[in-house]
C-alpha positions in Angstrom: -27.6 -32.3 -6.4 -24.0 -33.2 -5.3 -22.6 -31.8 -8.6 -24.7 -28.7 -8.2 -23.4 -28.1 -4.7 -19.8 -28.6 -5.8 -20.2 -26.3 -9.0 -21.9 -23.6 -6.5 -19.0 -23.8 -4.1 -16.4 -23.5 -6.8 -18.2 -20.5 -8.0 -18.3 -18.9 -4.7 -14.7 -19.5 -4.2 -13.7 -18.1 -7.4 -15.8 -15.1 -6.6 -14.1 -14.8 -3.2 -10.5 -15.0 -4.8 -11.4 -12.1 -7.2 -12.8 -10.0 -4.4 -9.6 -10.4 -2.6 -7.3 -9.6 -5.6 -9.4 -6.4 -6.2 -8.7 -5.3 -2.7 -5.1 -4.7 -3.5 -4.6 -1.0 -4.5 -2.6 0.1 -7.4 0.8 1.6 -6.9 1.2 4.9 -8.3 3.6 7.9 -8.8 2.6 11.3 -7.2 3.6 14.9 -7.2 2.2 18.0 -5.2 -0.9 19.3 -6.9 1.0 22.7 -7.6 3.4 20.8 -9.7 2.0 20.7 -13.1 5.1 19.6 -14.9 4.9 16.9 -17.5 7.4 14.0 -16.6 8.5 11.4 -19.0 9.2 7.8 -17.8 12.9 8.4 -18.4 12.9 11.6 -16.3 11.1 9.6 -13.4 13.4 6.8 -13.8 16.6 9.3 -13.6 15.0 10.8 -10.2 14.5 7.5 -8.6 17.7 6.0 -9.6 19.5 9.1 -8.5 20.8 10.2 -11.8 18.9 13.6 -11.5 17.9 15.6 -8.7 15.6 18.0 -10.5 12.3 18.2 -12.1 12.5 19.3 -15.9 11.9 23.0 -14.7 15.2 22.8 -12.9 13.5 22.8 -9.5 14.7 20.4 -6.9 13.2 16.9 -7.1 13.2 14.6 -3.8 12.1 11.0 -4.4 10.2 9.3 -1.5 8.5 5.9 -1.5 6.4 3.4 0.5 8.3 0.5 2.3 9.4 -2.3 0.2 6.7 -4.6 1.8 3.8 -3.0 0.1 1.8 -5.2 -2.3 2.4 -4.4 -5.9 5.6 -2.3 -5.4 7.8 -5.0 -6.9 5.7 -5.2 -10.2 5.9 -1.2 -10.2 9.6 -1.1 -9.8 10.2 -3.8 -12.4 7.8 -1.9 -15.0 9.0 1.4 -14.3 12.6 1.0 -13.5 13.4 -2.6 -14.8 14.4 -3.6 -11.3 13.1 -5.9 -9.0 12.9 -4.9 -5.2 16.1 -6.8 -4.6 17.7 -5.2 -7.6 16.7 -1.8 -6.6 18.0 -2.3 -3.1 21.3 -3.8 -4.5 21.6 -0.8 -7.0 21.3 1.7 -4.0 23.7 -0.2 -1.9 26.4 0.1 -4.6 25.9 3.8 -4.9 25.8 4.4 -1.1 29.0 2.4 -0.7 30.8 4.4 -3.3 29.6 7.6 -1.9 27.6 8.4 -5.2 24.1 8.8 -3.7 21.6 8.1 -1.1 18.4 6.2 -1.8 14.8 7.6 -1.6 13.4 7.7 2.0 10.9 5.1 2.5 7.8 5.4 4.8 5.7 2.5 6.3 2.5 3.9 5.1 1.1 5.3 1.6 -0.8 7.8 3.7 2.6 9.2 4.9 3.7 9.7 1.5 0.5 11.4 0.3 0.8 13.7 3.3 4.3 14.7 2.7 4.2 15.1 -1.0 0.9 17.1 -0.6 2.8 19.5 1.7 6.0 19.8 -0.2 6.3 20.6 -4.0 9.9 19.3 -4.1 8.7 15.8 -3.5 7.8 13.0 -5.8 6.4 9.8 -4.2 5.6 6.2 -5.0 2.5 5.1 -3.0 -0.6 3.2 -2.8 -3.4 4.8 -4.7 -6.0 4.1 -2.1 -4.4 7.2 -0.1 -4.4 9.5 -3.0 -6.4 12.8 -2.2 -6.7 16.3 -3.7 -3.2 17.3 -2.2 -1.6 15.5 -4.9 -1.6 14.6 -8.6 -1.1 11.2 -10.0 1.7 11.4 -12.6 1.8 7.8 -13.6 0.2 4.4 -12.7 
């Protein structure tokens, strides 16, 4: 009886842990729904590292992103740009100090990113997928 209670408790705890893990939304890259351009990973990286200021068509590209405290952002930056949050901040600090660029504007909420990108076709944003709606198009996950 005692072993069965322990097994049941462990099973419930593991289920609870998976339920918590599933509540974290995925970080995605979005553009305005009117922006139908295909973007390669390299082009996205160049935009978010300040090496390019335009979409492939030549139209202006302005990067925006959620605050660095958002769950999953560190993994996203590492996988997409090869930089952790601290490396990304350091990279932009060097560029700003030398006058070579200004980092993407950050916002506290993924909802703010989706609202801004949905209203402005020049923006490209990194946000929490739970805020994505029909005003934006997901470019990459």
